[in-house]
C-alpha positions as protocol buffer text, in pm:
chain_id: "A"
residue {
  index: 1
  type: MET
  ca { x: 869 y: -1396 z: 1394 }
}
residue {
  index: 2
  type: HIS
  ca { x: 888 y: -1249 z: 1030 }
}
residue {
  index: 3
  type: SER
  ca { x: 1025 y: -895 z: 1028 }
}
residue {
  index: 4
  type: ALA
  ca { x: 712 y: -763 z: 854 }
}
residue {
  index: 5
  type: THR
  ca { x: 493 y: -922 z: 1126 }
}
residue {
  index: 6
  type: ARG
  ca { x: 714 y: -765 z: 1395 }
}
residue {
  index: 7
  type: ILE
  ca { x: 686 y: -425 z: 1240 }
}
residue {
  index: 8
  type: ALA
  ca { x: 306 y: -461 z: 1208 }
}
residue {
  index: 9
  type: SER
  ca { x: 295 y: -551 z: 1585 }
}
residue {
  index: 10
  type: GLY
  ca { x: 511 y: -242 z: 1657 }
}
residue {
  index: 11
  type: SER
  ca { x: 267 y: -30 z: 1458 }
}
residue {
  index: 12
  type: ILE
  ca { x: -15 y: -100 z: 1699 }
}
residue {
  index: 13
  type: VAL
  ca { x: 199 y: 6 z: 1991 }
}
residue {
  index: 14
  type: VAL
  ca { x: 310 y: 321 z: 1813 }
}
residue {
  index: 15
  type: GLY
  ca { x: -34 y: 395 z: 1707 }
}
residue {
  index: 16
  type: LEU
  ca { x: -173 y: 374 z: 2064 }
}
residue {
  index: 17
  type: VAL
  ca { x: 106 y: 612 z: 2188 }
}
residue {
  index: 18
  type: VAL
  ca { x: 26 y: 858 z: 1912 }
}
residue {
  index: 19
  type: LEU
  ca { x: -343 y: 834 z: 1973 }
}
residue {
  index: 20
  type: ALA
  ca { x: -295 y: 909 z: 2340 }
}
residue {
  index: 21
  type: LEU
  ca { x: -92 y: 1217 z: 2252 }
}
residue {
  index: 22
  type: LYS
  ca { x: -339 y: 1346 z: 1997 }
}
residue {
  index: 23
  type: THR
  ca { x: -637 y: 1276 z: 2215 }
}
residue {
  index: 24
  type: ALA
  ca { x: -468 y: 1479 z: 2484 }
}
residue {
  index: 25
  type: ALA
  ca { x: -394 y: 1759 z: 2247 }
}
residue {
  index: 26
  type: TRP
  ca { x: -769 y: 1778 z: 2154 }
}
residue {
  index: 27
  type: TRP
  ca { x: -880 y: 1745 z: 2517 }
}
residue {
  index: 28
  type: VAL
  ca { x: -684 y: 2039 z: 2644 }
}
residue {
  index: 29
  type: THR
  ca { x: -781 y: 2270 z: 2357 }
}
residue {
  index: 30
  type: GLY
  ca { x: -1128 y: 2160 z: 2238 }
}
residue {
  index: 31
  type: SER
  ca { x: -1017 y: 2214 z: 1888 }
}
residue {
  index: 32
  type: ALA
  ca { x: -1215 y: 2061 z: 1598 }
}
residue {
  index: 33
  type: ALA
  ca { x: -893 y: 2059 z: 1398 }
}
residue {
  index: 34
  type: LEU
  ca { x: -711 y: 1864 z: 1665 }
}
residue {
  index: 35
  type: TYR
  ca { x: -1012 y: 1638 z: 1696 }
}
residue {
  index: 36
  type: SER
  ca { x: -987 y: 1553 z: 1325 }
}
residue {
  index: 37
  type: ASP
  ca { x: -630 y: 1451 z: 1364 }
}
residue {
  index: 38
  type: ALA
  ca { x: -701 y: 1236 z: 1677 }
}
residue {
  index: 39
  type: LEU
  ca { x: -990 y: 1062 z: 1503 }
}
residue {
  index: 40
  type: GLU
  ca { x: -767 y: 968 z: 1210 }
}
residue {
  index: 41
  type: THR
  ca { x: -527 y: 808 z: 1451 }
}
residue {
  index: 42
  type: VAL
  ca { x: -807 y: 583 z: 1578 }
}
residue {
  index: 43
  type: VAL
  ca { x: -825 y: 453 z: 1217 }
}
residue {
  index: 44
  type: ASN
  ca { x: -439 y: 416 z: 1223 }
}
residue {
  index: 45
  type: VAL
  ca { x: -459 y: 184 z: 1521 }
}
residue {
  index: 46
  type: ALA
  ca { x: -742 y: -24 z: 1370 }
}
residue {
  index: 47
  type: ALA
  ca { x: -557 y: -36 z: 1036 }
}
residue {
  index: 48
  type: SER
  ca { x: -241 y: -155 z: 1206 }
}
residue {
  index: 49
  type: ALA
  ca { x: -426 y: -427 z: 1375 }
}
residue {
  index: 50
  type: MET
  ca { x: -580 y: -539 z: 1049 }
}
residue {
  index: 51
  type: ALA
  ca { x: -235 y: -527 z: 872 }
}
residue {
  index: 52
  type: LEU
  ca { x: -93 y: -765 z: 1140 }
}
residue {
  index: 53
  type: TYR
  ca { x: -378 y: -1007 z: 1101 }
}
residue {
  index: 54
  type: ALA
  ca { x: -348 y: -982 z: 712 }
}
residue {
  index: 55
  type: LEU
  ca { x: 25 y: -1056 z: 725 }
}
residue {
  index: 56
  type: ARG
  ca { x: -40 y: -1361 z: 932 }
}
residue {
  index: 57
  type: VAL
  ca { x: -306 y: -1490 z: 702 }
}
residue {
  index: 58
  type: ALA
  ca { x: -89 y: -1405 z: 397 }
}
residue {
  index: 59
  type: SER
  ca { x: 207 y: -1606 z: 543 }
}
residue {
  index: 60
  type: ARG
  ca { x: 13 y: -1931 z: 551 }
}
residue {
  index: 61
  type: PRO
  ca { x: 127 y: -2179 z: 285 }
}
residue {
  index: 62
  type: ALA
  ca { x: -89 y: -2280 z: -2 }
}
residue {
  index: 63
  type: ASP
  ca { x: -351 y: -2541 z: 75 }
}
residue {
  index: 64
  type: HIS
  ca { x: -629 y: -2744 z: -84 }
}
residue {
  index: 65
  type: ASP
  ca { x: -881 y: -2461 z: -77 }
}
residue {
  index: 66
  type: HIS
  ca { x: -621 y: -2190 z: -170 }
}
residue {
  index: 67
  type: PRO
  ca { x: -373 y: -2350 z: -411 }
}
residue {
  index: 68
  type: PHE
  ca { x: -221 y: -2007 z: -504 }
}
residue {
  index: 69
  type: GLY
  ca { x: -171 y: -1917 z: -129 }
}
residue {
  index: 70
  type: HIS
  ca { x: -322 y: -1649 z: 92 }
}
residue {
  index: 71
  type: ALA
  ca { x: -134 y: -1347 z: -22 }
}
residue {
  index: 72
  type: LYS
  ca { x: -433 y: -1140 z: -125 }
}
residue {
  index: 73
  type: ALA
  ca { x: -539 y: -1104 z: 237 }
}
residue {
  index: 74
  type: GLU
  ca { x: -315 y: -806 z: 248 }
}
residue {
  index: 75
  type: TYR
  ca { x: -509 y: -635 z: -35 }
}
residue {
  index: 76
  type: LEU
  ca { x: -838 y: -710 z: 142 }
}
residue {
  index: 77
  type: ALA
  ca { x: -705 y: -557 z: 460 }
}
residue {
  index: 78
  type: ALA
  ca { x: -585 y: -246 z: 261 }
}
residue {
  index: 79
  type: ALA
  ca { x: -929 y: -208 z: 105 }
}
residue {
  index: 80
  type: VAL
  ca { x: -1101 y: -222 z: 445 }
}
residue {
  index: 81
  type: GLU
  ca { x: -845 y: 28 z: 583 }
}
residue {
  index: 82
  type: GLY
  ca { x: -940 y: 264 z: 295 }
}
residue {
  index: 83
  type: ALA
  ca { x: -1311 y: 224 z: 388 }
}
residue {
  index: 84
  type: LEU
  ca { x: -1228 y: 314 z: 752 }
}
residue {
  index: 85
  type: ILE
  ca { x: -1047 y: 622 z: 634 }
}
residue {
  index: 86
  type: VAL
  ca { x: -1343 y: 736 z: 427 }
}
residue {
  index: 87
  type: ALA
  ca { x: -1563 y: 687 z: 736 }
}
residue {
  index: 88
  type: ALA
  ca { x: -1336 y: 877 z: 946 }
}
residue {
  index: 89
  type: ALA
  ca { x: -1348 y: 1172 z: 691 }
}
residue {
  index: 90
  type: GLY
  ca { x: -1729 y: 1181 z: 726 }
}
residue {
  index: 91
  type: SER
  ca { x: -1710 y: 1209 z: 1112 }
}
residue {
  index: 92
  type: ILE
  ca { x: -1444 y: 1487 z: 1085 }
}
residue {
  index: 93
  type: LEU
  ca { x: -1674 y: 1683 z: 852 }
}
residue {
  index: 94
  type: GLN
  ca { x: -1962 y: 1636 z: 1096 }
}
residue {
  index: 95
  type: ASN
  ca { x: -1763 y: 1769 z: 1384 }
}
residue {
  index: 96
  type: ALA
  ca { x: -1622 y: 2060 z: 1173 }
}
residue {
  index: 97
  type: TRP
  ca { x: -1981 y: 2164 z: 1079 }
}
residue {
  index: 98
  type: HIS
  ca { x: -2096 y: 2152 z: 1447 }
}
residue {
  index: 99
  type: THR
  ca { x: -1789 y: 2367 z: 1549 }
}
residue {
  index: 100
  type: TRP
  ca { x: -1861 y: 2613 z: 1267 }
}
residue {
  index: 101
  type: GLN
  ca { x: -2218 y: 2653 z: 1399 }
}
residue {
  index: 102
  type: HIS
  ca { x: -2107 y: 2676 z: 1764 }
}
residue {
  index: 103
  type: PRO
  ca { x: -1762 y: 2825 z: 1765 }
}
residue {
  index: 104
  type: HIS
  ca { x: -1572 y: 2841 z: 2105 }
}
residue {
  index: 105
  type: VAL
  ca { x: -1246 y: 2977 z: 2227 }
}
residue {
  index: 106
  type: LEU
  ca { x: -960 y: 2720 z: 2227 }
}
residue {
  index: 107
  type: GLN
  ca { x: -800 y: 2637 z: 2562 }
}
residue {
  index: 108
  type: SER
  ca { x: -428 y: 2615 z: 2598 }
}
residue {
  index: 109
  type: PRO
  ca { x: -365 y: 2604 z: 2218 }
}
residue {
  index: 110
  type: LEU
  ca { x: 10 y: 2628 z: 2241 }
}
residue {
  index: 111
  type: LEU
  ca { x: 23 y: 2320 z: 2463 }
}
residue {
  index: 112
  type: GLY
  ca { x: -195 y: 2139 z: 2210 }
}
residue {
  index: 113
  type: ILE
  ca { x: 16 y: 2229 z: 1924 }
}
residue {
  index: 114
  type: GLY
  ca { x: 326 y: 2107 z: 2110 }
}
residue {
  index: 115
  type: VAL
  ca { x: 186 y: 1770 z: 2201 }
}
residue {
  index: 116
  type: ASN
  ca { x: 43 y: 1720 z: 1847 }
}
residue {
  index: 117
  type: ALA
  ca { x: 393 y: 1808 z: 1699 }
}
residue {
  index: 118
  type: VAL
  ca { x: 553 y: 1530 z: 1907 }
}
residue {
  index: 119
  type: ALA
  ca { x: 293 y: 1276 z: 1783 }
}
residue {
  index: 120
  type: THR
  ca { x: 333 y: 1388 z: 1429 }
}
residue {
  index: 121
  type: LEU
  ca { x: 706 y: 1345 z: 1441 }
}
residue {
  index: 122
  type: ILE
  ca { x: 660 y: 992 z: 1582 }
}
residue {
  index: 123
  type: ASN
  ca { x: 428 y: 913 z: 1296 }
}
residue {
  index: 124
  type: PHE
  ca { x: 680 y: 1052 z: 1053 }
}
residue {
  index: 125
  type: LEU
  ca { x: 970 y: 840 z: 1170 }
}
residue {
  index: 126
  type: TRP
  ca { x: 762 y: 527 z: 1199 }
}
residue {
  index: 127
  type: ALA
  ca { x: 628 y: 574 z: 853 }
}
residue {
  index: 128
  type: GLN
  ca { x: 983 y: 584 z: 704 }
}
residue {
  index: 129
  type: LEU
  ca { x: 1061 y: 251 z: 872 }
}
residue {
  index: 130
  type: LEU
  ca { x: 731 y: 100 z: 740 }
}
residue {
  index: 131
  type: LEU
  ca { x: 824 y: 206 z: 397 }
}
residue {
  index: 132
  type: ARG
  ca { x: 1176 y: 40 z: 408 }
}
residue {
  index: 133
  type: VAL
  ca { x: 1034 y: -285 z: 544 }
}
residue {
  index: 134
  type: SER
  ca { x: 734 y: -288 z: 304 }
}
residue {
  index: 135
  type: ARG
  ca { x: 978 y: -245 z: 1 }
}
residue {
  index: 136
  type: ARG
  ca { x: 1209 y: -523 z: 131 }
}
residue {
  index: 137
  type: SER
  ca { x: 925 y: -764 z: 209 }
}
residue {
  index: 138
  type: ARG
  ca { x: 698 y: -656 z: -77 }
}
residue {
  index: 139
  type: SER
  ca { x: 400 y: -621 z: 175 }
}
residue {
  index: 140
  type: ALA
  ca { x: 100 y: -444 z: 44 }
}
residue {
  index: 141
  type: ALA
  ca { x: -39 y: -425 z: 400 }
}
residue {
  index: 142
  type: LEU
  ca { x: 269 y: -242 z: 534 }
}
residue {
  index: 143
  type: ALA
  ca { x: 281 y: -13 z: 230 }
}
residue {
  index: 144
  type: ALA
  ca { x: -81 y: 85 z: 281 }
}
residue {
  index: 145
  type: ASP
  ca { x: -2 y: 146 z: 658 }
}
residue {
  index: 146
  type: ALA
  ca { x: 292 y: 367 z: 573 }
}
residue {
  index: 147
  type: ARG
  ca { x: 99 y: 573 z: 316 }
}
residue {
  index: 148
  type: HIS
  ca { x: -173 y: 628 z: 568 }
}
residue {
  index: 149
  type: LEU
  ca { x: 68 y: 743 z: 831 }
}
residue {
  index: 150
  type: LEU
  ca { x: 230 y: 988 z: 582 }
}
residue {
  index: 151
  type: ALA
  ca { x: -112 y: 1122 z: 498 }
}
residue {
  index: 152
  type: ASP
  ca { x: -159 y: 1156 z: 876 }
}
residue {
  index: 153
  type: VAL
  ca { x: 167 y: 1356 z: 903 }
}
residue {
  index: 154
  type: ALA
  ca { x: 44 y: 1591 z: 628 }
}
residue {
  index: 155
  type: THR
  ca { x: -296 y: 1642 z: 807 }
}
residue {
  index: 156
  type: GLY
  ca { x: -114 y: 1694 z: 1136 }
}
residue {
  index: 157
  type: LEU
  ca { x: 96 y: 1979 z: 981 }
}
residue {
  index: 158
  type: GLY
  ca { x: -211 y: 2130 z: 837 }
}
residue {
  index: 159
  type: VAL
  ca { x: -394 y: 2110 z: 1157 }
}
residue {
  index: 160
  type: MET
  ca { x: -120 y: 2271 z: 1353 }
}
residue {
  index: 161
  type: ALA
  ca { x: -105 y: 2545 z: 1095 }
}
residue {
  index: 162
  type: GLY
  ca { x: -473 y: 2608 z: 1136 }
}
residue {
  index: 163
  type: VAL
  ca { x: -459 y: 2623 z: 1512 }
}
residue {
  index: 164
  type: THR
  ca { x: -169 y: 2858 z: 1485 }
}
residue {
  index: 165
  type: LEU
  ca { x: -381 y: 3085 z: 1262 }
}
residue {
  index: 166
  type: VAL
  ca { x: -653 y: 3090 z: 1524 }
}
residue {
  index: 167
  type: ILE
  ca { x: -394 y: 3197 z: 1780 }
}
residue {
  index: 168
  type: VAL
  ca { x: -237 y: 3463 z: 1551 }
}
residue {
  index: 169
  type: THR
  ca { x: -554 y: 3617 z: 1405 }
}
residue {
  index: 170
  type: GLY
  ca { x: -800 y: 3548 z: 1691 }
}
residue {
  index: 171
  type: ARG
  ca { x: -1046 y: 3419 z: 1417 }
}
residue {
  index: 172
  type: LEU
  ca { x: -1223 y: 3106 z: 1555 }
}
residue {
  index: 173
  type: ALA
  ca { x: -1343 y: 3013 z: 1198 }
}
residue {
  index: 174
  type: PHE
  ca { x: -999 y: 2878 z: 1105 }
}
residue {
  index: 175
  type: ASP
  ca { x: -1048 y: 2593 z: 1339 }
}
residue {
  index: 176
  type: PRO
  ca { x: -1344 y: 2423 z: 1172 }
}
residue {
  index: 177
  type: VAL
  ca { x: -1216 y: 2523 z: 826 }
}
residue {
  index: 178
  type: THR
  ca { x: -893 y: 2348 z: 881 }
}
residue {
  index: 179
  type: ALA
  ca { x: -1089 y: 2042 z: 1013 }
}
residue {
  index: 180
  type: ALA
  ca { x: -1290 y: 2036 z: 702 }
}
residue {
  index: 181
  type: LEU
  ca { x: -986 y: 2071 z: 469 }
}
residue {
  index: 182
  type: THR
  ca { x: -832 y: 1781 z: 669 }
}
residue {
  index: 183
  type: ALA
  ca { x: -1152 y: 1571 z: 608 }
}
residue {
  index: 184
  type: VAL
  ca { x: -1123 y: 1635 z: 228 }
}
residue {
  index: 185
  type: TYR
  ca { x: -762 y: 1522 z: 230 }
}
residue {
  index: 186
  type: VAL
  ca { x: -843 y: 1214 z: 441 }
}
residue {
  index: 187
  type: LEU
  ca { x: -1126 y: 1123 z: 213 }
}
residue {
  index: 188
  type: TYR
  ca { x: -897 y: 1157 z: -99 }
}
residue {
  index: 189
  type: SER
  ca { x: -626 y: 933 z: 67 }
}
residue {
  index: 190
  type: GLY
  ca { x: -894 y: 672 z: 155 }
}
residue {
  index: 191
  type: LEU
  ca { x: -1036 y: 649 z: -188 }
}
residue {
  index: 192
  type: ARG
  ca { x: -699 y: 626 z: -343 }
}
residue {
  index: 193
  type: LEU
  ca { x: -616 y: 335 z: -109 }
}
residue {
  index: 194
  type: ILE
  ca { x: -941 y: 164 z: -211 }
}
residue {
  index: 195
  type: ARG
  ca { x: -866 y: 205 z: -578 }
}
residue {
  index: 196
  type: HIS
  ca { x: -508 y: 72 z: -546 }
}
residue {
  index: 197
  type: SER
  ca { x: -639 y: -232 z: -352 }
}
residue {
  index: 198
  type: ALA
  ca { x: -924 y: -301 z: -591 }
}
residue {
  index: 199
  type: GLY
  ca { x: -671 y: -298 z: -879 }
}
residue {
  index: 200
  type: ALA
  ca { x: -463 y: -561 z: -715 }
}
residue {
  index: 201
  type: LEU
  ca { x: -778 y: -774 z: -619 }
}
residue {
  index: 202
  type: MET
  ca { x: -888 y: -754 z: -989 }
}
residue {
  index: 203
  type: ASP
  ca { x: -536 y: -893 z: -1094 }
}
residue {
  index: 204
  type: GLU
  ca { x: -411 y: -569 z: -1239 }
}
residue {
  index: 205
  type: ALA
  ca { x: -111 y: -612 z: -1472 }
}
residue {
  index: 206
  type: LEU
  ca { x: 237 y: -499 z: -1363 }
}
residue {
  index: 207
  type: ASP
  ca { x: 364 y: -150 z: -1447 }
}
residue {
  index: 208
  type: ASP
  ca { x: 540 y: -89 z: -1773 }
}
residue {
  index: 209
  type: GLU
  ca { x: 888 y: -66 z: -1630 }
}
residue {
  index: 210
  type: THR
  ca { x: 862 y: -414 z: -1461 }
}
residue {
  index: 211
  type: LEU
  ca { x: 715 y: -563 z: -1776 }
}
residue {
  index: 212
  type: ALA
  ca { x: 1006 y: -428 z: -1981 }
}
residue {
  index: 213
  type: GLN
  ca { x: 1246 y: -588 z: -1727 }
}
residue {
  index: 214
  type: ILE
  ca { x: 1053 y: -930 z: -1767 }
}
residue {
  index: 215
  type: GLN
  ca { x: 1082 y: -897 z: -2139 }
}
residue {
  index: 216
  type: ALA
  ca { x: 1458 y: -812 z: -2126 }
}
residue {
  index: 217
  type: VAL
  ca { x: 1516 y: -1134 z: -1911 }
}
residue {
  index: 218
  type: ILE
  ca { x: 1319 y: -1352 z: -2156 }
}
residue {
  index: 219
  type: ARG
  ca { x: 1503 y: -1199 z: -2457 }
}
residue {
  index: 220
  type: ALA
  ca { x: 1843 y: -1247 z: -2307 }
}
residue {
  index: 221
  type: ASN
  ca { x: 1782 y: -1600 z: -2201 }
}
residue {
  index: 222
  type: GLY
  ca { x: 1553 y: -1746 z: -2471 }
}
residue {
  index: 223
  type: ARG
  ca { x: 1820 y: -1854 z: -2720 }
}
residue {
  index: 224
  type: GLY
  ca { x: 1689 y: -2141 z: -2939 }
}
residue {
  index: 225
  type: ALA
  ca { x: 1328 y: -2026 z: -2907 }
}
residue {
  index: 226
  type: ILE
  ca { x: 1137 y: -1838 z: -3177 }
}
residue {
  index: 227
  type: GLU
  ca { x: 918 y: -1598 z: -2979 }
}
residue {
  index: 228
  type: ALA
  ca { x: 732 y: -1549 z: -2658 }
}
residue {
  index: 229
  type: HIS
  ca { x: 374 y: -1416 z: -2660 }
}
residue {
  index: 230
  type: ASP
  ca { x: 63 y: -1383 z: -2442 }
}
residue {
  index: 231
  type: LEU
  ca { x: 262 y: -1250 z: -2134 }
}
residue {
  index: 232
  type: ARG
  ca { x: 23 y: -1226 z: -1841 }
}
residue {
  index: 233
  type: THR
  ca { x: 111 y: -1102 z: -1494 }
}
residue {
  index: 234
  type: ARG
  ca { x: -54 y: -1033 z: -1170 }
}
residue {
  index: 235
  type: HIS
  ca { x: 30 y: -942 z: -804 }
}
residue {
  index: 236
  type: ALA
  ca { x: -64 y: -1137 z: -497 }
}
residue {
  index: 237
  type: GLY
  ca { x: 90 y: -975 z: -193 }
}
residue {
  index: 238
  type: GLN
  ca { x: 465 y: -1050 z: -188 }
}
residue {
  index: 239
  type: VAL
  ca { x: 449 y: -1262 z: -497 }
}
residue {
  index: 240
  type: THR
  ca { x: 405 y: -1194 z: -865 }
}
residue {
  index: 241
  type: PHE
  ca { x: 275 y: -1444 z: -1102 }
}
residue {
  index: 242
  type: LEU
  ca { x: 398 y: -1459 z: -1468 }
}
residue {
  index: 243
  type: GLU
  ca { x: 290 y: -1691 z: -1748 }
}
residue {
  index: 244
  type: PHE
  ca { x: 357 y: -1675 z: -2114 }
}
residue {
  index: 245
  type: HIS
  ca { x: 376 y: -1899 z: -2425 }
}
residue {
  index: 246
  type: LEU
  ca { x: 725 y: -1987 z: -2564 }
}
residue {
  index: 247
  type: VAL
  ca { x: 731 y: -2088 z: -2935 }
}
residue {
  index: 248
  type: VAL
  ca { x: 1011 y: -2326 z: -3028 }
}
residue {
  index: 249
  type: PRO
  ca { x: 1094 y: -2508 z: -3366 }
}
residue {
  index: 250
  type: GLY
  ca { x: 856 y: -2789 z: -3417 }
}
residue {
  index: 251
  type: ALA
  ca { x: 1128 y: -3051 z: -3461 }
}
residue {
  index: 252
  type: MET
  ca { x: 1307 y: -2944 z: -3135 }
}
residue {
  index: 253
  type: PRO
  ca { x: 1334 y: -3232 z: -2884 }
}
residue {
  index: 254
  type: VAL
  ca { x: 1131 y: -3188 z: -2562 }
}
residue {
  index: 255
  type: ALA
  ca { x: 1443 y: -3207 z: -2347 }
}
residue {
  index: 256
  type: GLU
  ca { x: 1605 y: -2912 z: -2543 }
}
residue {
  index: 257
  type: ALA
  ca { x: 1288 y: -2699 z: -2515 }
}
residue {
  index: 258
  type: HIS
  ca { x: 1276 y: -2784 z: -2141 }
}
residue {
  index: 259
  type: ASP
  ca { x: 1639 y: -2668 z: -2105 }
}
residue {
  index: 260
  type: ILE
  ca { x: 1543 y: -2326 z: -2246 }
}
residue {
  index: 261
  type: CYS
  ca { x: 1263 y: -2293 z: -2006 }
}
residue {
  index: 262
  type: ASP
  ca { x: 1500 y: -2395 z: -1713 }
}
residue {
  index: 263
  type: ARG
  ca { x: 1741 y: -2126 z: -1829 }
}
residue {
  index: 264
  type: ILE
  ca { x: 1474 y: -1852 z: -1838 }
}
residue {
  index: 265
  type: GLU
  ca { x: 1343 y: -1949 z: -1498 }
}
residue {
  index: 266
  type: ALA
  ca { x: 1697 y: -1967 z: -1354 }
}
residue {
  index: 267
  type: ALA
  ca { x: 1746 y: -1608 z: -1481 }
}
residue {
  index: 268
  type: PHE
  ca { x: 1425 y: -1489 z: -1316 }
}
residue {
  index: 269
  type: ARG
  ca { x: 1529 y: -1643 z: -987 }
}
residue {
  index: 270
  type: ARG
  ca { x: 1854 y: -1447 z: -1002 }
}
residue {
  index: 271
  type: GLU
  ca { x: 1710 y: -1111 z: -1100 }
}
residue {
  index: 272
  type: MET
  ca { x: 1339 y: -1105 z: -990 }
}
residue {
  index: 273
  type: ASN
  ca { x: 1317 y: -1382 z: -731 }
}
residue {
  index: 274
  type: HIS
  ca { x: 966 y: -1283 z: -625 }
}
residue {
  index: 275
  type: LEU
  ca { x: 826 y: -1420 z: -948 }
}
residue {
  index: 276
  type: ILE
  ca { x: 643 y: -1742 z: -996 }
}
residue {
  index: 277
  type: VAL
  ca { x: 681 y: -1838 z: -1357 }
}
residue {
  index: 278
  type: VAL
  ca { x: 468 y: -2066 z: -1580 }
}
residue {
  index: 279
  type: ILE
  ca { x: 586 y: -2128 z: -1929 }
}
residue {
  index: 280
  type: HIS
  ca { x: 366 y: -2302 z: -2200 }
}
residue {
  index: 281
  type: VAL
  ca { x: 580 y: -2446 z: -2488 }
}
residue {
  index: 282
  type: GLU
  ca { x: 424 y: -2439 z: -2835 }
}
residue {
  index: 283
  type: PRO
  ca { x: 553 y: -2553 z: -3179 }
}
residue {
  index: 284
  type: ASP
  ca { x: 641 y: -2299 z: -3442 }
}
residue {
  index: 285
  type: GLN
  ca { x: 303 y: -2326 z: -3625 }
}
residue {
  index: 286
  type: LYS
  ca { x: 157 y: -2148 z: -3314 }
}
residue {
  index: 287
  type: ALA
  ca { x: 375 y: -1837 z: -3366 }
}
residue {
  index: 288
  type: LYS
  ca { x: 193 y: -1505 z: -3373 }
}
residue {
  index: 289
  type: ARG
  ca { x: 474 y: -1283 z: -3494 }
}
residue {
  index: 290
  type: GLN
  ca { x: 265 y: -960 z: -3460 }
}
residue {
  index: 291
  type: GLY
  ca { x: 275 y: -833 z: -3108 }
}
residue {
  index: 292
  type: ALA
  ca { x: 498 y: -1116 z: -2992 }
}
residue {
  index: 293
  type: LEU
  ca { x: 848 y: -1092 z: -2826 }
}
residue {
  index: 294
  type: LEU
  ca { x: 1084 y: -1210 z: -3095 }
}
residue {
  index: 295
  type: LEU
  ca { x: 1392 y: -1404 z: -2983 }
}
residue {
  index: 296
  type: SER
  ca { x: 1722 y: -1474 z: -3142 }
}
residue {
  index: 297
  type: GLN
  ca { x: 1781 y: -1840 z: -3227 }
}
């Protein structure tokens, strides 16, 4: 089994363990803040299951109906995860409002904080592992899962601080207020995840740093050509697509132009092996000069 798929499977198990712990923390205390943390963990489990399914779909090879592969399934899963996070934020706000209107004394708050702290630590450690694997495998689904878990860690710390304030001050209002603040943060993280996924689904270009690296590879290996222009890039899960026009002297033999393309593609395989490169060769009368990547001949 692919390492990313194994990790996604492990996320479901870890999520269920954390959910059990956080549900227990809420159950023994009756805290609205701890309820908000437990509810977000329900989304974590659903998101982990979705990430596993997306990874399995994304790993399928290209076929007749999907000639560019199935990699964008990861972005669809991340967008749905964002929507689930937004829905969880709404439920947390509803519970916080109910608790604000009907405050009640927390039961065994120290026990609840202790159990929640163990769950939060597990989330933090697992998120670090997810981040490492997502970078290595270039998995959007695992990266989204890791970001969500880190957001969960932040809310967990905030929730525990809120319950601690209730214990120290005796003011019950800190419980629903903490839950409401948690909901706002959860809502923000969900909307940010949706925005990131939408950008990828809409074939958003690569960041400036990566584009500069691509240009450097073309410039260093494009000897004999005149210029490169109309660079276009897009992400699709673990794969990045790059295409551009390479202008060569009009009298250059086809075999020689092909050798230049082979040299550039070989350099990309060495330095950026996640790229799928398409080069369109053009004669010198197609040169644009302005805005083009000029090459030494």
